[in-house]
C-alpha positions in Angstrom: 26.9 -8.9 -0.9 25.8 -10.9 2.1 25.4 -14.6 2.1 21.6 -14.7 2.5 21.1 -12.4 -0.4 23.5 -14.2 -2.7 21.9 -17.5 -1.8 18.4 -16.1 -2.7 19.7 -14.8 -6.0 21.4 -18.1 -6.8 18.1 -19.9 -6.0 16.3 -17.7 -8.5 18.9 -18.3 -11.1 18.8 -22.1 -10.6 15.0 -22.1 -10.8 15.2 -20.3 -14.1 17.7 -22.7 -15.5 15.8 -25.7 -14.3 12.6 -24.8 -16.0 14.0 -23.0 -19.1 12.2 -19.9 -20.4 10.2 -21.2 -23.3 6.9 -20.7 -21.4 7.9 -17.7 -19.3 6.6 -14.1 -19.8 8.8 -11.8 -21.8 10.4 -9.8 -18.9 11.6 -6.6 -20.5 13.8 -4.7 -18.1 14.6 -1.9 -20.4 11.4 0.1 -20.1 11.5 3.8 -19.0 11.1 4.1 -15.2 11.6 7.8 -15.1 8.5 8.3 -12.8 9.4 5.5 -10.5 11.8 4.8 -7.7 15.5 5.6 -8.4 16.5 2.2 -7.3 18.6 3.5 -4.4 17.4 1.2 -1.7 17.7 3.0 1.6 16.8 0.0 3.7 19.3 -0.7 6.5 21.9 -3.2 5.5 21.7 -6.9 6.3 24.7 -8.4 8.0 25.3 -12.1 8.5 26.2 -13.7 11.8 26.3 -17.1 13.4 23.3 -18.5 15.1 24.5 -17.3 18.5 24.8 -13.6 17.6 21.5 -13.7 15.6 19.5 -14.7 18.7 18.2 -11.6 20.5 18.6 -10.8 24.1 15.4 -10.4 26.2 13.6 -7.2 25.2 15.4 -6.8 21.9 13.4 -6.0 18.8 13.6 -9.0 16.4 11.3 -9.8 13.6 9.2 -6.7 14.5 10.0 -3.7 12.3 13.2 -5.3 11.1 14.4 -4.8 7.6 16.7 -6.4 5.0 17.8 -3.5 2.8 20.8 -4.8 0.9 24.4 -4.0 1.5 26.0 -4.6 -1.8 29.5 -3.5 -0.6 29.9 -6.1 2.1 32.3 -8.9 1.3 29.8 -11.6 2.3 30.2 -14.0 5.2 31.3 -17.5 5.8 29.9 -17.8 9.3 26.5 -19.1 8.1 23.2 -18.7 10.0 20.4 -16.3 9.5 20.9 -12.6 8.8 20.8 -10.1 11.6 18.3 -7.5 10.6 18.8 -4.0 11.7 15.8 -1.9 12.4 14.9 1.2 10.5 16.3 4.4 12.0 13.4 6.2 13.6 14.2 9.2 11.4 14.2 7.2 8.2 10.7 7.6 7.0 11.1 5.9 3.6 12.6 2.8 5.3 9.7 2.7 7.8 7.1 3.1 5.0 8.6 0.3 2.9 10.0 -2.2 5.4 8.8 -1.7 8.9 6.1 -4.1 10.1 5.8 -2.5 13.6 5.7 -6.1 14.9 2.4 -7.0 13.1 3.7 -10.6 12.6 1.6 -11.2 15.7 -1.5 -10.9 13.5 -0.3 -12.2 10.1 1.8 -15.1 11.4 0.4 -16.0 14.8 -3.4 -15.5 14.1 -4.0 -15.5 10.3 -1.0 -17.9 9.5 -0.4 -16.1 6.3 3.0 -17.8 6.1 1.4 -21.1 5.5 -0.6 -19.8 2.6 2.4 -18.0 1.0 4.6 -21.1 1.5 3.0 -22.8 -1.5 2.1 -19.7 -3.5 3.7 -19.3 -6.9 4.4 -15.8 -8.1 1.7 -15.9 -10.7 -0.9 -16.4 -8.0 0.6 -13.7 -5.8 0.5 -11.3 -8.7 -3.1 -12.4 -9.3 -4.2 -11.0 -6.0 -2.4 -7.8 -6.5 1.0 -8.3 -4.8 3.9 -6.5 -6.6 7.5 -7.3 -7.2 10.3 -4.7 -6.8 12.5 -5.4 -9.8 15.3 -3.3 -8.4 15.7 -5.8 -5.6 16.6 -8.6 -8.0 19.4 -8.6 -10.7 17.7 -8.1 -14.0 19.2 -11.2 -15.7 18.1 -13.4 -12.8 14.6 -12.0 -12.7 14.2 -12.4 -16.5 14.7 -16.2 -16.2 12.9 -16.8 -12.9 10.2 -19.5 -12.9 7.0 -17.6 -12.0 5.1 -20.8 -11.6 7.3 -22.2 -8.8 6.5 -21.4 -5.1 10.3 -21.6 -4.5 10.6 -18.4 -6.5 8.2 -16.7 -4.1 10.4 -17.7 -1.2 13.5 -16.4 -3.0 11.8 -13.1 -3.7 10.8 -12.8 -0.1 14.3 -13.4 1.0 15.4 -10.4 -1.2 12.6 -8.2 0.2 11.4 -8.0 -3.3 7.7 -8.5 -2.6 6.4 -4.9 -2.0 5.0 -4.5 1.4 5.6 -8.0 2.6 8.4 -8.9 5.0 9.2 -12.5 5.8 11.7 -14.6 7.6 12.7 -17.7 5.6 14.8 -20.4 7.2 15.9 -23.5 5.3 13.2 -23.0 2.7 10.4 -22.4 5.2 8.7 -19.1 6.0 8.7 -18.8 9.8 7.4 -15.2 10.3 5.6 -12.9 8.0 4.2 -9.3 8.3 3.1 -6.4 6.2 4.1 -2.8 5.8 2.5 0.5 4.7 3.8 -0.1 1.2 1.5 -3.2 0.7 -1.5 -0.9 0.1 0.1 2.4 -0.6 2.8 1.5 -3.2 2.7 -0.2 -6.5 5.3 -0.7 -9.3 5.6 0.8 -12.8 5.2 -2.6 -14.6 8.5 -1.8 -16.5 9.5 -5.5 -16.5 6.1 -7.2 -16.7 2.6 -6.6 -15.2 3.1 -6.4 -11.4 6.9 -6.3 -11.7 8.9 -3.1 -11.9 10.3 -0.2 -10.0 8.5 1.0 -6.8 6.0 3.8 -7.0 5.7 4.9 -3.3 2.4 6.6 -2.4 0.5 5.2 -5.4 -2.5 3.2 -4.2 -2.4 -0.4 -5.1 -5.7 -0.7 -6.8 -4.9 -4.3 -7.9 -4.5 -5.5 -4.4 -7.4 -7.6 -3.0 -6.8 -7.5 0.8 -10.2 -9.0 1.7 -9.5 -12.0 -0.6 -6.1 -12.5 0.9 -7.4 -12.5 4.5 -10.2 -14.8 3.5 -7.7 -17.4 2.1 -5.6 -17.5 5.2 -5.6 -20.7 7.3 -6.3 -18.7 10.4 -9.5 -17.1 9.2 -11.6 -19.0 11.7 -9.5 -17.7 14.6 -9.8 -14.2 13.2 -13.5 -14.5 12.8 -13.9 -15.8 16.3 -12.1 -12.7 17.6 -14.8 -10.7 15.8 -17.7 -12.7 17.2 -18.8 -14.2 13.9 -18.3 -17.5 12.1 -15.7 -18.0 9.4 -18.3 -18.2 6.6 -19.8 -14.8 7.6 -16.3 -13.2 7.7 -15.3 -14.8 4.4 -18.5 -13.5 2.7 -17.8 -10.0 3.8 -14.0 -10.1 3.0 -14.5 -11.5 -0.5 -17.1 -9.0 -1.4 -14.7 -6.1 -1.2 -12.8 -6.7 -4.4 -9.5 -5.3 -5.7 -8.4 -1.8 -4.6 -10.8 -1.6 -1.7 -10.5 -2.1 2.0 -12.8 -1.6 5.0 -10.8 -0.2 7.9 -13.8 -0.3 10.2 -15.1 -3.8 9.5 -13.4 -5.3 12.5 -14.8 -2.6 14.7 -18.5 -2.5 13.8 -18.9 -5.7 11.6 -20.4 -3.7 8.8 -19.0 -4.3 5.4 -18.7 -1.1 3.3 -15.2 -0.9 1.8 -13.7 2.3 0.4 -11.0 2.8 -2.2 -7.4 2.5 -1.0 -6.4 6.2 -1.2 -3.1 7.6 -2.5 -0.4 8.5 0.0 1.1 11.2 -2.2 0.3 14.9 -2.5 -0.6 15.2 1.2 1.9 17.9 2.3 -0.7 20.7 2.0 -3.7 18.7 3.0 -4.8 19.2 6.6 -6.9 16.1 7.0 -5.9 13.1 5.1 -8.7 10.5 5.7 -11.9 10.5 3.7 -13.9 11.5 6.8 -11.3 13.9 8.2 -10.9 12.3 11.6 -7.5 13.6 12.3 -4.0 14.4 11.0 -2.1 11.8 9.1 -0.3 10.4 12.2 -3.6 9.7 13.9 -4.8 7.7 10.9 -1.5 6.0 10.5 -1.6 4.9 14.1 -5.2 3.7 13.8 -4.6 1.7 10.7 -1.3 0.3 12.0 -2.7 -0.9 15.3 -6.3 -1.9 14.5 -5.8 -3.1 11.0 -2.2 -4.2 10.4 -1.9 -5.7 13.9 1.1 -3.5 14.9 2.6 -3.9 18.3 1.9 -0.2 19.0 -0.3 2.0 21.0 -3.6 3.6 19.9 -6.3 5.0 22.1 -9.5 6.9 21.3 -12.1 7.0 23.9 -14.8 8.2 21.4 -14.2 5.0 19.4 -13.9 2.9 22.5 -10.4 1.7 21.5 -7.5 1.5 24.0 -4.7 -0.7 22.7 -1.4 -0.6 24.4 1.8 -2.6 23.9 5.1 -2.8 25.7 7.3 -2.3 23.9 5.6 0.1 21.6 7.2 -0.5 18.2 5.1 2.2 16.4 4.7 5.6 18.1 8.3 6.8 17.9 8.3 6.2 14.1 5.2 8.1 13.3 6.8 11.5 12.8 9.3 10.2 10.2 6.6 8.2 8.5 4.5 11.4 8.2 7.4 13.4 6.9 8.1 10.8 4.2 4.5 10.7 3.1 4.5 14.5 3.0 7.6 14.4 0.8 5.9 12.3 -1.9 4.6 14.6 -4.6 1.6 13.9 -6.7 2.6 12.5 -10.1 2.1 14.8 -13.0 -0.1 13.5 -15.9 1.8 11.8 -18.7 2.6 13.9 -21.7 -0.2 13.8 -24.2 -2.7 12.3 -21.8 -5.1 15.2 -22.0 -6.3 17.9 -24.4 -4.5 21.0 -23.3 -6.8 23.4 -25.0 -9.9 21.7 -23.5 -8.2 21.7 -20.1 -7.6 25.5 -20.4 -11.3 26.1 -21.0 -12.1 23.7 -18.2 -10.0 25.6 -15.8 -12.1 28.7 -16.4 -15.2 26.7 -15.8 -13.8 25.1 -12.7 -13.2 28.6 -11.1 -16.4 30.0 -12.6 -19.8 28.8 -13.4 -19.1 25.2 -12.4 -18.3 26.4 -8.9 -15.8 23.6 -8.3 -13.2 25.9 -6.6 -15.7 26.6 -3.9 -14.6 23.4 -2.2 -11.6 22.3 -4.3 -9.5 25.4 -3.4 -5.9 26.2 -2.6 -2.8 24.5 -4.0 -4.0 21.0 -3.0 -7.5 21.6 -4.3 -9.3 21.0 -1.0 -10.9 23.2 1.6 -9.9 20.9 4.5 -10.2 21.2 7.4 -13.7 22.2 6.4 -15.9 19.1 6.3 -19.1 18.5 4.4 -22.3 16.6 5.1 -23.0 13.7 2.8 -26.2 15.3 1.4 -24.3 18.5 0.7 -22.1 16.7 -1.8 -24.5 13.9 -2.9 -22.4 11.1 -1.4 -23.5 7.8 0.1 -23.6 8.5 3.8 -22.5 5.0 5.0 -18.8 5.7 5.5 -19.4 9.1 7.1 -22.0 7.6 9.5 -19.4 5.0 10.7 -16.9 7.7 11.4 -16.3 10.1 14.3 -17.1 13.2 12.2 -20.2 12.0 10.3 -18.8 14.1 7.5 -16.6 14.0 4.4 -13.4 15.9 3.6 -13.1 17.4 0.1 -10.8 15.1 -1.9 -7.5 16.7 -3.1 -7.2 16.6 -6.9 -3.5 16.6 -7.7 -2.6 13.4 -9.4 -6.2 12.2 -9.6 -5.6 11.1 -13.2 -3.6 8.2 -11.7 -6.2 6.5 -9.5 -9.7 6.0 -11.1 -12.4 5.2 -10.1 -13.4 8.3 -8.0 -15.2 9.3 -4.8 -14.5 7.4 -1.6 -16.6 4.4 -2.7 -15.5 4.3 -6.4 -19.0 5.2 -7.6 -17.7 7.4 -10.4 -15.7 5.5 -12.9 -14.3 8.4 -14.8 -13.8 12.2 -14.6 -16.8 12.5 -16.9 -18.9 10.7 -14.3 -17.6 13.0 -11.6 -18.6 16.1 -13.6 -22.0 14.6 -14.4 -22.6 13.9 -10.8 -22.1 17.5 -9.7 -23.8 18.9 -12.8 -26.9 17.1 -11.8 -26.6 17.7 -8.0 -26.1 21.5 -8.3 -28.3 21.9 -11.4 -25.5 23.7 -13.2 -26.9 23.1 -16.7 -23.5 22.5 -18.3 -23.4 21.7 -22.0 -21.8 18.5 -23.2 -18.8 20.4 -24.3 -18.4 22.2 -21.0 -18.5 18.8 -19.2 -15.8 17.4 -21.4 -13.7 20.5 -20.8 -14.0 20.2 -17.1 -13.0 16.5 -17.3 -10.0 17.4 -19.3 -8.9 20.0 -16.7 -9.2 17.4 -13.9 -7.0 15.1 -16.0 -4.4 17.8 -16.2 -3.9 18.2 -12.5 
């Protein structure tokens, strides 16, 4: 185990001993995590070195897309100094998804100054805005006794890369650089230890995360707002209106505020167009979000959108194929045993393919007719998001794993499957009975 990791673990242990555990949550680490990550962290190993070797040469990638996956087999180091972080291999999509910031520290540290906010943030507050803790990154006995009210615990967790989707450099108890990864929005945990703490669930949308509130709280909000041409109060009002599980990936382009639900990143292998509005294949959208939203040091150009952002070096583009392949490898989660009425679902399947006409659009193995796109009025959807897009249309949403991420529709306007069915029953004047609507909802829950 390397010195930096062992120091962080020791810090967590000492914090737990110092405060005692009388007032701490009951952190049960024995829950079933069969649907979660297997705990085999594939992040590149962290090796320790002295301060001289840790300093990069000109043009070397440091702090940008670097990771600290743990090497448990190393014998440690007595040389001291910060860890040397090896970059993700460009063919290692899971590492890229989980740990690569693509150099977005230029936004989160240099502009928003998120590190200053996080410096004094106890884990309880971090969990309160939807951040998640990867329990597999911390020894169970240490995690169980950690003081979740102490900001020093947050620092120790960051040093262990245990805060899902957040990468930070911590030196002598101070966060010096911080960035985010794809996993921040598109991973959660199974809550097997406590709410917000458990094994990773890659591809599952983090519907507890409140990105707008986090950005609005940053000390650099005024600088960010100035770059948009608005005052801080106007920006904060928009950002805080989004709420958990929602994000507006066009707000900083058109200054409208109309957030959509954070979508899942699983079950996409057989889906031709991955975004709600079908603007392009997944690598197009990954590049758009990474560069224009995450602040990645990468390239993205689209003349139709009037965007032409170029960086040298480009820390993103070479990694997009492996990132795509990893996302395609994440299967949609099957519904939990006993979570739906199997007999009702069987009746609903017949309705789905028959009188309810659902399979007209929700066709094929992924239950979508993409690349066909649909006008908002055709499917009874609010036109706002489509109107802001290049296509002006909506893609049919895939249905595999839909049980996992209510509410539904791109804007979350349907709270349940029953609401989804009621919407289309009214739109298409199907005349379904109450029982038929319930059967269809059961079938959707079975996918």
